[in-house]
mmCIF file of the N, C-alpha and C atoms, coordinates in Angstrom:
data_MODEL
# 
_entry.id   MODEL 
# 
loop_
_atom_site.group_PDB 
_atom_site.id 
_atom_site.type_symbol 
_atom_site.label_atom_id 
_atom_site.label_alt_id 
_atom_site.label_comp_id 
_atom_site.label_asym_id 
_atom_site.label_entity_id 
_atom_site.label_seq_id 
_atom_site.pdbx_PDB_ins_code 
_atom_site.Cartn_x 
_atom_site.Cartn_y 
_atom_site.Cartn_z 
_atom_site.occupancy 
_atom_site.B_iso_or_equiv 
_atom_site.pdbx_formal_charge 
_atom_site.auth_seq_id 
_atom_site.auth_comp_id 
_atom_site.auth_asym_id 
_atom_site.auth_atom_id 
_atom_site.pdbx_PDB_model_num 
ATOM 1   N N  . MET A 1 1  ? -7.365  40.768  -10.538 1.00 0.00 ? 1  MET A N  1 
ATOM 2   C CA . MET A 1 1  ? -6.871  40.017  -9.511  1.00 0.00 ? 1  MET A CA 1 
ATOM 3   C C  . MET A 1 1  ? -7.341  38.595  -9.732  1.00 0.00 ? 1  MET A C  1 
ATOM 4   N N  . GLU A 1 2  ? -6.629  37.702  -9.703  1.00 0.00 ? 2  GLU A N  1 
ATOM 5   C CA . GLU A 1 2  ? -7.012  36.277  -9.979  1.00 0.00 ? 2  GLU A CA 1 
ATOM 6   C C  . GLU A 1 2  ? -7.331  35.581  -8.572  1.00 0.00 ? 2  GLU A C  1 
ATOM 7   N N  . SER A 1 3  ? -8.463  34.930  -8.670  1.00 0.00 ? 3  SER A N  1 
ATOM 8   C CA . SER A 1 3  ? -8.946  34.243  -7.238  1.00 0.00 ? 3  SER A CA 1 
ATOM 9   C C  . SER A 1 3  ? -7.995  33.037  -7.225  1.00 0.00 ? 3  SER A C  1 
ATOM 10  N N  . PRO A 1 4  ? -7.847  32.695  -5.742  1.00 0.00 ? 4  PRO A N  1 
ATOM 11  C CA . PRO A 1 4  ? -6.955  31.648  -5.530  1.00 0.00 ? 4  PRO A CA 1 
ATOM 12  C C  . PRO A 1 4  ? -7.344  30.416  -6.055  1.00 0.00 ? 4  PRO A C  1 
ATOM 13  N N  . ASN A 1 5  ? -6.783  29.409  -6.513  1.00 0.00 ? 5  ASN A N  1 
ATOM 14  C CA . ASN A 1 5  ? -7.155  27.962  -7.004  1.00 0.00 ? 5  ASN A CA 1 
ATOM 15  C C  . ASN A 1 5  ? -7.225  27.185  -5.751  1.00 0.00 ? 5  ASN A C  1 
ATOM 16  N N  . PRO A 1 6  ? -8.389  26.721  -5.527  1.00 0.00 ? 6  PRO A N  1 
ATOM 17  C CA . PRO A 1 6  ? -8.807  26.109  -4.254  1.00 0.00 ? 6  PRO A CA 1 
ATOM 18  C C  . PRO A 1 6  ? -8.013  24.636  -4.100  1.00 0.00 ? 6  PRO A C  1 
ATOM 19  N N  . GLU A 1 7  ? -7.480  23.973  -5.286  1.00 0.00 ? 7  GLU A N  1 
ATOM 20  C CA . GLU A 1 7  ? -6.686  22.829  -5.031  1.00 0.00 ? 7  GLU A CA 1 
ATOM 21  C C  . GLU A 1 7  ? -5.285  23.283  -4.372  1.00 0.00 ? 7  GLU A C  1 
ATOM 22  N N  . LEU A 1 8  ? -4.783  24.281  -5.096  1.00 0.00 ? 8  LEU A N  1 
ATOM 23  C CA . LEU A 1 8  ? -3.602  24.996  -4.560  1.00 0.00 ? 8  LEU A CA 1 
ATOM 24  C C  . LEU A 1 8  ? -3.455  25.372  -3.079  1.00 0.00 ? 8  LEU A C  1 
ATOM 25  N N  . VAL A 1 9  ? -4.621  26.147  -2.790  1.00 0.00 ? 9  VAL A N  1 
ATOM 26  C CA . VAL A 1 9  ? -4.774  26.503  -1.428  1.00 0.00 ? 9  VAL A CA 1 
ATOM 27  C C  . VAL A 1 9  ? -4.735  25.530  -0.454  1.00 0.00 ? 9  VAL A C  1 
ATOM 28  N N  . PHE A 1 10 ? -5.715  24.297  -0.837  1.00 0.00 ? 10 PHE A N  1 
ATOM 29  C CA . PHE A 1 10 ? -5.732  22.829  0.006   1.00 0.00 ? 10 PHE A CA 1 
ATOM 30  C C  . PHE A 1 10 ? -4.432  22.281  0.350   1.00 0.00 ? 10 PHE A C  1 
ATOM 31  N N  . ILE A 1 11 ? -3.657  22.133  -0.800  1.00 0.00 ? 11 ILE A N  1 
ATOM 32  C CA . ILE A 1 11 ? -2.350  21.596  -0.817  1.00 0.00 ? 11 ILE A CA 1 
ATOM 33  C C  . ILE A 1 11 ? -1.401  22.441  0.039   1.00 0.00 ? 11 ILE A C  1 
ATOM 34  N N  . MET A 1 12 ? -1.440  23.810  -0.106  1.00 0.00 ? 12 MET A N  1 
ATOM 35  C CA . MET A 1 12 ? -0.482  24.686  0.762   1.00 0.00 ? 12 MET A CA 1 
ATOM 36  C C  . MET A 1 12 ? -0.931  24.410  2.203   1.00 0.00 ? 12 MET A C  1 
ATOM 37  N N  . ASP A 1 13 ? -2.138  24.370  2.397   1.00 0.00 ? 13 ASP A N  1 
ATOM 38  C CA . ASP A 1 13 ? -2.916  24.267  3.848   1.00 0.00 ? 13 ASP A CA 1 
ATOM 39  C C  . ASP A 1 13 ? -2.331  22.828  4.670   1.00 0.00 ? 13 ASP A C  1 
ATOM 40  N N  . LYS A 1 14 ? -2.196  22.057  3.712   1.00 0.00 ? 14 LYS A N  1 
ATOM 41  C CA . LYS A 1 14 ? -1.900  20.623  4.161   1.00 0.00 ? 14 LYS A CA 1 
ATOM 42  C C  . LYS A 1 14 ? -0.354  20.429  4.432   1.00 0.00 ? 14 LYS A C  1 
ATOM 43  N N  . PHE A 1 15 ? 0.433   21.270  3.712   1.00 0.00 ? 15 PHE A N  1 
ATOM 44  C CA . PHE A 1 15 ? 1.592   21.180  4.163   1.00 0.00 ? 15 PHE A CA 1 
ATOM 45  C C  . PHE A 1 15 ? 2.252   22.604  4.286   1.00 0.00 ? 15 PHE A C  1 
ATOM 46  N N  . PRO A 1 16 ? 2.248   22.982  5.404   1.00 0.00 ? 16 PRO A N  1 
ATOM 47  C CA . PRO A 1 16 ? 2.503   24.376  5.867   1.00 0.00 ? 16 PRO A CA 1 
ATOM 48  C C  . PRO A 1 16 ? 4.020   24.511  5.966   1.00 0.00 ? 16 PRO A C  1 
ATOM 49  N N  . GLY A 1 17 ? 4.308   25.779  5.649   1.00 0.00 ? 17 GLY A N  1 
ATOM 50  C CA . GLY A 1 17 ? 5.634   26.031  5.259   1.00 0.00 ? 17 GLY A CA 1 
ATOM 51  C C  . GLY A 1 17 ? 6.349   25.559  4.061   1.00 0.00 ? 17 GLY A C  1 
ATOM 52  N N  . GLN A 1 18 ? 5.596   25.070  3.057   1.00 0.00 ? 18 GLN A N  1 
ATOM 53  C CA . GLN A 1 18 ? 6.083   24.464  1.892   1.00 0.00 ? 18 GLN A CA 1 
ATOM 54  C C  . GLN A 1 18 ? 5.370   25.345  0.620   1.00 0.00 ? 18 GLN A C  1 
ATOM 55  N N  . SER A 1 19 ? 4.727   26.440  0.950   1.00 0.00 ? 19 SER A N  1 
ATOM 56  C CA . SER A 1 19 ? 4.030   27.265  -0.057  1.00 0.00 ? 19 SER A CA 1 
ATOM 57  C C  . SER A 1 19 ? 4.888   27.619  -1.320  1.00 0.00 ? 19 SER A C  1 
ATOM 58  N N  . ASP A 1 20 ? 6.027   27.932  -1.151  1.00 0.00 ? 20 ASP A N  1 
ATOM 59  C CA . ASP A 1 20 ? 6.784   28.407  -2.405  1.00 0.00 ? 20 ASP A CA 1 
ATOM 60  C C  . ASP A 1 20 ? 7.283   27.300  -3.176  1.00 0.00 ? 20 ASP A C  1 
ATOM 61  N N  . LYS A 1 21 ? 7.474   26.178  -2.440  1.00 0.00 ? 21 LYS A N  1 
ATOM 62  C CA . LYS A 1 21 ? 7.966   24.991  -3.383  1.00 0.00 ? 21 LYS A CA 1 
ATOM 63  C C  . LYS A 1 21 ? 6.588   24.435  -3.953  1.00 0.00 ? 21 LYS A C  1 
ATOM 64  N N  . ILE A 1 22 ? 5.579   24.449  -3.489  1.00 0.00 ? 22 ILE A N  1 
ATOM 65  C CA . ILE A 1 22 ? 4.072   23.942  -3.965  1.00 0.00 ? 22 ILE A CA 1 
ATOM 66  C C  . ILE A 1 22 ? 3.777   24.696  -5.096  1.00 0.00 ? 22 ILE A C  1 
ATOM 67  N N  . ASP A 1 23 ? 3.836   26.068  -4.799  1.00 0.00 ? 23 ASP A N  1 
ATOM 68  C CA . ASP A 1 23 ? 3.523   27.089  -5.988  1.00 0.00 ? 23 ASP A CA 1 
ATOM 69  C C  . ASP A 1 23 ? 4.391   26.772  -7.240  1.00 0.00 ? 23 ASP A C  1 
ATOM 70  N N  . SER A 1 24 ? 5.677   26.675  -6.909  1.00 0.00 ? 24 SER A N  1 
ATOM 71  C CA . SER A 1 24 ? 6.617   26.561  -8.083  1.00 0.00 ? 24 SER A CA 1 
ATOM 72  C C  . SER A 1 24 ? 6.322   25.213  -8.907  1.00 0.00 ? 24 SER A C  1 
ATOM 73  N N  . LEU A 1 25 ? 6.358   24.263  -8.049  1.00 0.00 ? 25 LEU A N  1 
ATOM 74  C CA . LEU A 1 25 ? 5.925   22.955  -8.490  1.00 0.00 ? 25 LEU A CA 1 
ATOM 75  C C  . LEU A 1 25 ? 4.601   22.871  -9.453  1.00 0.00 ? 25 LEU A C  1 
ATOM 76  N N  . TYR A 1 26 ? 3.624   23.652  -8.807  1.00 0.00 ? 26 TYR A N  1 
ATOM 77  C CA . TYR A 1 26 ? 2.344   23.630  -9.406  1.00 0.00 ? 26 TYR A CA 1 
ATOM 78  C C  . TYR A 1 26 ? 2.233   24.374  -10.812 1.00 0.00 ? 26 TYR A C  1 
ATOM 79  N N  . LYS A 1 27 ? 3.012   25.447  -10.711 1.00 0.00 ? 27 LYS A N  1 
ATOM 80  C CA . LYS A 1 27 ? 3.171   26.374  -12.016 1.00 0.00 ? 27 LYS A CA 1 
ATOM 81  C C  . LYS A 1 27 ? 4.174   25.567  -13.151 1.00 0.00 ? 27 LYS A C  1 
ATOM 82  N N  . ASN A 1 28 ? 4.927   24.823  -12.599 1.00 0.00 ? 28 ASN A N  1 
ATOM 83  C CA . ASN A 1 28 ? 6.040   24.224  -13.657 1.00 0.00 ? 28 ASN A CA 1 
ATOM 84  C C  . ASN A 1 28 ? 5.835   22.695  -13.953 1.00 0.00 ? 28 ASN A C  1 
ATOM 85  N N  . ASP A 1 29 ? 5.262   22.046  -13.124 1.00 0.00 ? 29 ASP A N  1 
ATOM 86  C CA . ASP A 1 29 ? 5.198   20.637  -13.341 1.00 0.00 ? 29 ASP A CA 1 
ATOM 87  C C  . ASP A 1 29 ? 3.675   20.030  -13.696 1.00 0.00 ? 29 ASP A C  1 
ATOM 88  N N  . PRO A 1 30 ? 3.511   19.653  -14.903 1.00 0.00 ? 30 PRO A N  1 
ATOM 89  C CA . PRO A 1 30 ? 1.976   19.152  -15.187 1.00 0.00 ? 30 PRO A CA 1 
ATOM 90  C C  . PRO A 1 30 ? 1.633   17.973  -14.206 1.00 0.00 ? 30 PRO A C  1 
ATOM 91  N N  . ASP A 1 31 ? 2.661   17.172  -13.914 1.00 0.00 ? 31 ASP A N  1 
ATOM 92  C CA . ASP A 1 31 ? 2.246   15.756  -13.221 1.00 0.00 ? 31 ASP A CA 1 
ATOM 93  C C  . ASP A 1 31 ? 1.878   16.300  -11.797 1.00 0.00 ? 31 ASP A C  1 
ATOM 94  N N  . PHE A 1 32 ? 2.564   17.237  -11.367 1.00 0.00 ? 32 PHE A N  1 
ATOM 95  C CA . PHE A 1 32 ? 2.192   17.635  -10.059 1.00 0.00 ? 32 PHE A CA 1 
ATOM 96  C C  . PHE A 1 32 ? 0.984   18.382  -9.803  1.00 0.00 ? 32 PHE A C  1 
ATOM 97  N N  . ARG A 1 33 ? 0.672   19.107  -10.765 1.00 0.00 ? 33 ARG A N  1 
ATOM 98  C CA . ARG A 1 33 ? -0.662  19.701  -11.070 1.00 0.00 ? 33 ARG A CA 1 
ATOM 99  C C  . ARG A 1 33 ? -1.855  18.600  -11.229 1.00 0.00 ? 33 ARG A C  1 
ATOM 100 N N  . THR A 1 34 ? -1.561  17.470  -11.857 1.00 0.00 ? 34 THR A N  1 
ATOM 101 C CA . THR A 1 34 ? -2.601  16.391  -12.023 1.00 0.00 ? 34 THR A CA 1 
ATOM 102 C C  . THR A 1 34 ? -2.723  15.724  -10.693 1.00 0.00 ? 34 THR A C  1 
ATOM 103 N N  . LEU A 1 35 ? -1.443  15.500  -9.997  1.00 0.00 ? 35 LEU A N  1 
ATOM 104 C CA . LEU A 1 35 ? -1.528  14.826  -8.725  1.00 0.00 ? 35 LEU A CA 1 
ATOM 105 C C  . LEU A 1 35 ? -2.379  15.711  -7.702  1.00 0.00 ? 35 LEU A C  1 
ATOM 106 N N  . CYS A 1 36 ? -2.174  16.993  -7.728  1.00 0.00 ? 36 CYS A N  1 
ATOM 107 C CA . CYS A 1 36 ? -2.971  17.917  -6.809  1.00 0.00 ? 36 CYS A CA 1 
ATOM 108 C C  . CYS A 1 36 ? -4.482  17.782  -7.098  1.00 0.00 ? 36 CYS A C  1 
ATOM 109 N N  . ALA A 1 37 ? -4.764  17.916  -8.540  1.00 0.00 ? 37 ALA A N  1 
ATOM 110 C CA . ALA A 1 37 ? -6.220  17.727  -8.877  1.00 0.00 ? 37 ALA A CA 1 
ATOM 111 C C  . ALA A 1 37 ? -6.922  16.384  -8.275  1.00 0.00 ? 37 ALA A C  1 
ATOM 112 N N  . ASP A 1 38 ? -6.014  15.231  -8.783  1.00 0.00 ? 38 ASP A N  1 
ATOM 113 C CA . ASP A 1 38 ? -6.599  13.992  -8.153  1.00 0.00 ? 38 ASP A CA 1 
ATOM 114 C C  . ASP A 1 38 ? -6.501  13.860  -6.546  1.00 0.00 ? 38 ASP A C  1 
ATOM 115 N N  . TYR A 1 39 ? -5.480  14.660  -5.849  1.00 0.00 ? 39 TYR A N  1 
ATOM 116 C CA . TYR A 1 39 ? -5.824  14.406  -4.478  1.00 0.00 ? 39 TYR A CA 1 
ATOM 117 C C  . TYR A 1 39 ? -7.069  15.412  -3.992  1.00 0.00 ? 39 TYR A C  1 
ATOM 118 N N  . PHE A 1 40 ? -7.349  16.587  -4.625  1.00 0.00 ? 40 PHE A N  1 
ATOM 119 C CA . PHE A 1 40 ? -8.356  17.395  -4.190  1.00 0.00 ? 40 PHE A CA 1 
ATOM 120 C C  . PHE A 1 40 ? -9.663  16.515  -4.432  1.00 0.00 ? 40 PHE A C  1 
ATOM 121 N N  . LEU A 1 41 ? -9.684  16.097  -5.538  1.00 0.00 ? 41 LEU A N  1 
ATOM 122 C CA . LEU A 1 41 ? -11.033 15.232  -6.013  1.00 0.00 ? 41 LEU A CA 1 
ATOM 123 C C  . LEU A 1 41 ? -11.279 14.416  -5.022  1.00 0.00 ? 41 LEU A C  1 
ATOM 124 N N  . CYS A 1 42 ? -10.013 13.492  -4.722  1.00 0.00 ? 42 CYS A N  1 
ATOM 125 C CA . CYS A 1 42 ? -10.393 12.433  -3.724  1.00 0.00 ? 42 CYS A CA 1 
ATOM 126 C C  . CYS A 1 42 ? -10.847 12.977  -2.425  1.00 0.00 ? 42 CYS A C  1 
ATOM 127 N N  . ILE A 1 43 ? -10.241 13.920  -1.877  1.00 0.00 ? 43 ILE A N  1 
ATOM 128 C CA . ILE A 1 43 ? -10.552 14.598  -0.552  1.00 0.00 ? 43 ILE A CA 1 
ATOM 129 C C  . ILE A 1 43 ? -12.233 15.008  -0.606  1.00 0.00 ? 43 ILE A C  1 
ATOM 130 N N  . HIS A 1 44 ? -12.538 15.484  -1.787  1.00 0.00 ? 44 HIS A N  1 
ATOM 131 C CA . HIS A 1 44 ? -13.888 15.957  -1.827  1.00 0.00 ? 44 HIS A CA 1 
ATOM 132 C C  . HIS A 1 44 ? -14.786 14.856  -1.846  1.00 0.00 ? 44 HIS A C  1 
ATOM 133 N N  . ILE A 1 45 ? -14.625 13.930  -2.520  1.00 0.00 ? 45 ILE A N  1 
ATOM 134 C CA . ILE A 1 45 ? -15.378 12.496  -2.762  1.00 0.00 ? 45 ILE A CA 1 
ATOM 135 C C  . ILE A 1 45 ? -15.468 12.014  -1.269  1.00 0.00 ? 45 ILE A C  1 
ATOM 136 N N  . LEU A 1 46 ? -14.451 11.827  -0.736  1.00 0.00 ? 46 LEU A N  1 
ATOM 137 C CA . LEU A 1 46 ? -14.404 11.337  0.248   1.00 0.00 ? 46 LEU A CA 1 
ATOM 138 C C  . LEU A 1 46 ? -15.320 12.167  1.617   1.00 0.00 ? 46 LEU A C  1 
ATOM 139 N N  . HIS A 1 47 ? -15.311 13.117  1.593   1.00 0.00 ? 47 HIS A N  1 
ATOM 140 C CA . HIS A 1 47 ? -16.069 14.098  2.314   1.00 0.00 ? 47 HIS A CA 1 
ATOM 141 C C  . HIS A 1 47 ? -17.421 13.728  2.157   1.00 0.00 ? 47 HIS A C  1 
ATOM 142 N N  . LYS A 1 48 ? -17.933 13.780  0.881   1.00 0.00 ? 48 LYS A N  1 
ATOM 143 C CA . LYS A 1 48 ? -19.014 13.672  0.324   1.00 0.00 ? 48 LYS A CA 1 
ATOM 144 C C  . LYS A 1 48 ? -19.751 12.408  0.921   1.00 0.00 ? 48 LYS A C  1 
ATOM 145 N N  . TYR A 1 49 ? -18.986 11.344  0.768   1.00 0.00 ? 49 TYR A N  1 
ATOM 146 C CA . TYR A 1 49 ? -19.450 9.811   1.183   1.00 0.00 ? 49 TYR A CA 1 
ATOM 147 C C  . TYR A 1 49 ? -19.568 9.713   2.789   1.00 0.00 ? 49 TYR A C  1 
ATOM 148 N N  . ARG A 1 50 ? -18.459 10.398  3.454   1.00 0.00 ? 50 ARG A N  1 
ATOM 149 C CA . ARG A 1 50 ? -18.561 10.310  4.833   1.00 0.00 ? 50 ARG A CA 1 
ATOM 150 C C  . ARG A 1 50 ? -20.046 11.077  5.362   1.00 0.00 ? 50 ARG A C  1 
ATOM 151 N N  . ASN A 1 51 ? -20.147 12.216  4.773   1.00 0.00 ? 51 ASN A N  1 
ATOM 152 C CA . ASN A 1 51 ? -21.524 12.905  5.241   1.00 0.00 ? 51 ASN A CA 1 
ATOM 153 C C  . ASN A 1 51 ? -22.508 12.035  4.679   1.00 0.00 ? 51 ASN A C  1 
ATOM 154 N N  . GLU A 1 52 ? -22.628 11.377  3.688   1.00 0.00 ? 52 GLU A N  1 
ATOM 155 C CA . GLU A 1 52 ? -23.811 10.592  3.302   1.00 0.00 ? 52 GLU A CA 1 
ATOM 156 C C  . GLU A 1 52 ? -23.995 9.231   4.125   1.00 0.00 ? 52 GLU A C  1 
ATOM 157 N N  . PHE A 1 53 ? -22.846 8.931   4.495   1.00 0.00 ? 53 PHE A N  1 
ATOM 158 C CA . PHE A 1 53 ? -22.863 7.631   5.397   1.00 0.00 ? 53 PHE A CA 1 
ATOM 159 C C  . PHE A 1 53 ? -23.148 7.743   6.818   1.00 0.00 ? 53 PHE A C  1 
ATOM 160 N N  . SER A 1 54 ? -22.752 9.080   7.271   1.00 0.00 ? 54 SER A N  1 
ATOM 161 C CA . SER A 1 54 ? -23.156 9.651   8.619   1.00 0.00 ? 54 SER A CA 1 
ATOM 162 C C  . SER A 1 54 ? -24.721 9.870   8.598   1.00 0.00 ? 54 SER A C  1 
ATOM 163 N N  . GLU A 1 55 ? -25.218 10.166  7.622   1.00 0.00 ? 55 GLU A N  1 
ATOM 164 C CA . GLU A 1 55 ? -26.716 10.814  7.572   1.00 0.00 ? 55 GLU A CA 1 
ATOM 165 C C  . GLU A 1 55 ? -27.452 9.196   7.518   1.00 0.00 ? 55 GLU A C  1 
ATOM 166 N N  . THR A 1 56 ? -26.890 8.316   6.711   1.00 0.00 ? 56 THR A N  1 
ATOM 167 C CA . THR A 1 56 ? -27.534 6.823   6.563   1.00 0.00 ? 56 THR A CA 1 
ATOM 168 C C  . THR A 1 56 ? -27.518 6.214   7.876   1.00 0.00 ? 56 THR A C  1 
ATOM 169 N N  . GLN A 1 57 ? -26.108 6.310   8.507   1.00 0.00 ? 57 GLN A N  1 
ATOM 170 C CA . GLN A 1 57 ? -26.114 5.555   9.788   1.00 0.00 ? 57 GLN A CA 1 
ATOM 171 C C  . GLN A 1 57 ? -27.138 6.138   10.952  1.00 0.00 ? 57 GLN A C  1 
ATOM 172 N N  . SER A 1 58 ? -27.361 7.464   10.992  1.00 0.00 ? 58 SER A N  1 
ATOM 173 C CA . SER A 1 58 ? -28.322 8.214   11.774  1.00 0.00 ? 58 SER A CA 1 
ATOM 174 C C  . SER A 1 58 ? -29.746 7.447   11.532  1.00 0.00 ? 58 SER A C  1 
ATOM 175 N N  . THR A 1 59 ? -30.031 7.393   10.155  1.00 0.00 ? 59 THR A N  1 
ATOM 176 C CA . THR A 1 59 ? -31.341 6.763   9.733   1.00 0.00 ? 59 THR A CA 1 
ATOM 177 C C  . THR A 1 59 ? -31.462 5.454   10.295  1.00 0.00 ? 59 THR A C  1 
ATOM 178 N N  . VAL A 1 60 ? -30.272 4.529   10.295  1.00 0.00 ? 60 VAL A N  1 
ATOM 179 C CA . VAL A 1 60 ? -30.480 3.319   10.322  1.00 0.00 ? 60 VAL A CA 1 
ATOM 180 C C  . VAL A 1 60 ? -30.705 2.795   11.982  1.00 0.00 ? 60 VAL A C  1 
ATOM 181 N N  . LYS A 1 61 ? -30.178 3.841   12.785  1.00 0.00 ? 61 LYS A N  1 
ATOM 182 C CA . LYS A 1 61 ? -30.182 3.810   14.375  1.00 0.00 ? 61 LYS A CA 1 
ATOM 183 C C  . LYS A 1 61 ? -31.553 4.346   14.550  1.00 0.00 ? 61 LYS A C  1 
ATOM 184 N N  . GLU A 1 62 ? -32.161 5.223   13.946  1.00 0.00 ? 62 GLU A N  1 
ATOM 185 C CA . GLU A 1 62 ? -33.499 5.648   14.201  1.00 0.00 ? 62 GLU A CA 1 
ATOM 186 C C  . GLU A 1 62 ? -34.483 4.719   13.855  1.00 0.00 ? 62 GLU A C  1 
ATOM 187 N N  . TYR A 1 63 ? -34.466 3.913   12.968  1.00 0.00 ? 63 TYR A N  1 
ATOM 188 C CA . TYR A 1 63 ? -35.225 2.933   12.607  1.00 0.00 ? 63 TYR A CA 1 
ATOM 189 C C  . TYR A 1 63 ? -34.926 1.568   13.618  1.00 0.00 ? 63 TYR A C  1 
ATOM 190 N N  . ASP A 1 64 ? -33.646 1.449   13.742  1.00 0.00 ? 64 ASP A N  1 
ATOM 191 C CA . ASP A 1 64 ? -33.327 0.116   14.822  1.00 0.00 ? 64 ASP A CA 1 
ATOM 192 C C  . ASP A 1 64 ? -33.976 0.514   16.134  1.00 0.00 ? 64 ASP A C  1 
ATOM 193 N N  . ASP A 1 65 ? -34.040 1.793   16.251  1.00 0.00 ? 65 ASP A N  1 
ATOM 194 C CA . ASP A 1 65 ? -34.632 2.142   17.857  1.00 0.00 ? 65 ASP A CA 1 
ATOM 195 C C  . ASP A 1 65 ? -36.200 1.809   17.687  1.00 0.00 ? 65 ASP A C  1 
ATOM 196 N N  . ILE A 1 66 ? -36.721 2.297   16.628  1.00 0.00 ? 66 ILE A N  1 
ATOM 197 C CA . ILE A 1 66 ? -38.016 2.004   16.394  1.00 0.00 ? 66 ILE A CA 1 
ATOM 198 C C  . ILE A 1 66 ? -38.594 0.566   16.318  1.00 0.00 ? 66 ILE A C  1 
ATOM 199 N N  . ARG A 1 67 ? -37.730 -0.130  15.726  1.00 0.00 ? 67 ARG A N  1 
ATOM 200 C CA . ARG A 1 67 ? -37.879 -1.781  15.735  1.00 0.00 ? 67 ARG A CA 1 
ATOM 201 C C  . ARG A 1 67 ? -37.962 -2.233  17.253  1.00 0.00 ? 67 ARG A C  1 
ATOM 202 N N  . LYS A 1 68 ? -36.918 -1.599  17.851  1.00 0.00 ? 68 LYS A N  1 
ATOM 203 C CA . LYS A 1 68 ? -36.743 -2.293  19.325  1.00 0.00 ? 68 LYS A CA 1 
ATOM 204 C C  . LYS A 1 68 ? -38.145 -1.631  20.166  1.00 0.00 ? 68 LYS A C  1 
ATOM 205 N N  . ASP A 1 69 ? -38.584 -0.749  19.992  1.00 0.00 ? 69 ASP A N  1 
ATOM 206 C CA . ASP A 1 69 ? -39.689 -0.346  20.708  1.00 0.00 ? 69 ASP A CA 1 
ATOM 207 C C  . ASP A 1 69 ? -40.764 -1.166  20.082  1.00 0.00 ? 69 ASP A C  1 
ATOM 208 N N  . LEU A 1 70 ? -40.996 -1.503  19.073  1.00 0.00 ? 70 LEU A N  1 
ATOM 209 C CA . LEU A 1 70 ? -42.132 -2.308  18.442  1.00 0.00 ? 70 LEU A CA 1 
ATOM 210 C C  . LEU A 1 70 ? -41.985 -3.717  18.880  1.00 0.00 ? 70 LEU A C  1 
ATOM 211 N N  . GLU A 1 71 ? -40.828 -4.298  19.100  1.00 0.00 ? 71 GLU A N  1 
ATOM 212 C CA . GLU A 1 71 ? -40.748 -5.392  19.551  1.00 0.00 ? 71 GLU A CA 1 
ATOM 213 C C  . GLU A 1 71 ? -41.060 -5.556  21.025  1.00 0.00 ? 71 GLU A C  1 
ATOM 214 N N  . ARG A 1 72 ? -40.845 -4.550  21.832  1.00 0.00 ? 72 ARG A N  1 
ATOM 215 C CA . ARG A 1 72 ? -41.274 -4.720  23.164  1.00 0.00 ? 72 ARG A CA 1 
ATOM 216 C C  . ARG A 1 72 ? -42.759 -4.489  23.300  1.00 0.00 ? 72 ARG A C  1 
ATOM 217 N N  . GLU A 1 73 ? -43.294 -3.803  22.438  1.00 0.00 ? 73 GLU A N  1 
ATOM 218 C CA . GLU A 1 73 ? -44.756 -3.608  22.605  1.00 0.00 ? 73 GLU A CA 1 
ATOM 219 C C  . GLU A 1 73 ? -45.350 -5.188  22.070  1.00 0.00 ? 73 GLU A C  1 
ATOM 220 N N  . LEU A 1 74 ? -44.813 -5.800  21.085  1.00 0.00 ? 74 LEU A N  1 
ATOM 221 C CA . LEU A 1 74 ? -45.243 -7.117  20.623  1.00 0.00 ? 74 LEU A CA 1 
ATOM 222 C C  . LEU A 1 74 ? -45.225 -7.872  21.931  1.00 0.00 ? 74 LEU A C  1 
ATOM 223 N N  . GLN A 1 75 ? -43.853 -8.014  22.415  1.00 0.00 ? 75 GLN A N  1 
ATOM 224 C CA . GLN A 1 75 ? -43.837 -8.907  23.540  1.00 0.00 ? 75 GLN A CA 1 
ATOM 225 C C  . GLN A 1 75 ? -44.961 -8.460  24.690  1.00 0.00 ? 75 GLN A C  1 
ATOM 226 N N  . ASP A 1 76 ? -45.086 -7.443  24.959  1.00 0.00 ? 76 ASP A N  1 
ATOM 227 C CA . ASP A 1 76 ? -46.110 -7.052  25.911  1.00 0.00 ? 76 ASP A CA 1 
ATOM 228 C C  . ASP A 1 76 ? -47.531 -7.585  25.306  1.00 0.00 ? 76 ASP A C  1 
ATOM 229 N N  . PHE A 1 77 ? -47.800 -7.435  24.257  1.00 0.00 ? 77 PHE A N  1 
ATOM 230 C CA . PHE A 1 77 ? -49.098 -8.151  23.812  1.00 0.00 ? 77 PHE A CA 1 
ATOM 231 C C  . PHE A 1 77 ? -48.850 -9.757  23.872  1.00 0.00 ? 77 PHE A C  1 
ATOM 232 N N  . ILE A 1 78 ? -47.979 -10.286 23.494  1.00 0.00 ? 78 ILE A N  1 
ATOM 233 C CA . ILE A 1 78 ? -48.035 -11.573 23.469  1.00 0.00 ? 78 ILE A CA 1 
ATOM 234 C C  . ILE A 1 78 ? -47.962 -12.354 24.813  1.00 0.00 ? 78 ILE A C  1 
ATOM 235 N N  . PHE A 1 79 ? -47.077 -11.799 25.670  1.00 0.00 ? 79 PHE A N  1 
ATOM 236 C CA . PHE A 1 79 ? -46.749 -12.452 26.887  1.00 0.00 ? 79 PHE A CA 1 
ATOM 237 C C  . PHE A 1 79 ? -47.306 -11.797 28.442  1.00 0.00 ? 79 PHE A C  1 
ATOM 238 N N  . ASN A 1 80 ? -47.850 -10.438 28.153  1.00 0.00 ? 80 ASN A N  1 
ATOM 239 C CA . ASN A 1 80 ? -48.371 -9.835  29.376  1.00 0.00 ? 80 ASN A CA 1 
ATOM 240 C C  . ASN A 1 80 ? -49.798 -9.546  29.252  1.00 0.00 ? 80 ASN A C  1 
ATOM 241 N N  . LYS A 1 81 ? -50.510 -9.487  28.298  1.00 0.00 ? 81 LYS A N  1 
ATOM 242 C CA . LYS A 1 81 ? -51.943 -9.188  28.095  1.00 0.00 ? 81 LYS A CA 1 
ATOM 243 C C  . LYS A 1 81 ? -52.797 -10.388 28.653  1.00 0.00 ? 81 LYS A C  1 
ATOM 244 N N  . LYS A 1 82 ? -53.633 -10.209 29.243  1.00 0.00 ? 82 LYS A N  1 
ATOM 245 C CA . LYS A 1 82 ? -54.705 -11.114 29.767  1.00 0.00 ? 82 LYS A CA 1 
ATOM 246 C C  . LYS A 1 82 ? -55.811 -11.194 28.769  1.00 0.00 ? 82 LYS A C  1 
ATOM 247 N N  . LYS A 1 83 ? -56.173 -12.417 28.708  1.00 0.00 ? 83 LYS A N  1 
ATOM 248 C CA . LYS A 1 83 ? -57.205 -12.757 27.511  1.00 0.00 ? 83 LYS A CA 1 
ATOM 249 C C  . LYS A 1 83 ? -58.620 -12.266 28.232  1.00 0.00 ? 83 LYS A C  1 
# 
């Protein structure tokens, strides 16, 4: 038994009710197969970069919060400490 092609499954999920037509196009049209492969790759890379960007954004926010805390401490030392 052949395992389902992830590209084909993904395209069929994206366009519900069109499985027969998608299957036929995929089997018979090399341009359609290439288009499916390109779309699947694009989605995969987009997902990867969204995840990386999300992680980076989280790290940036953490450091920005630390910076703000440190600035407050500096202000306290500079303006509120008695000699």
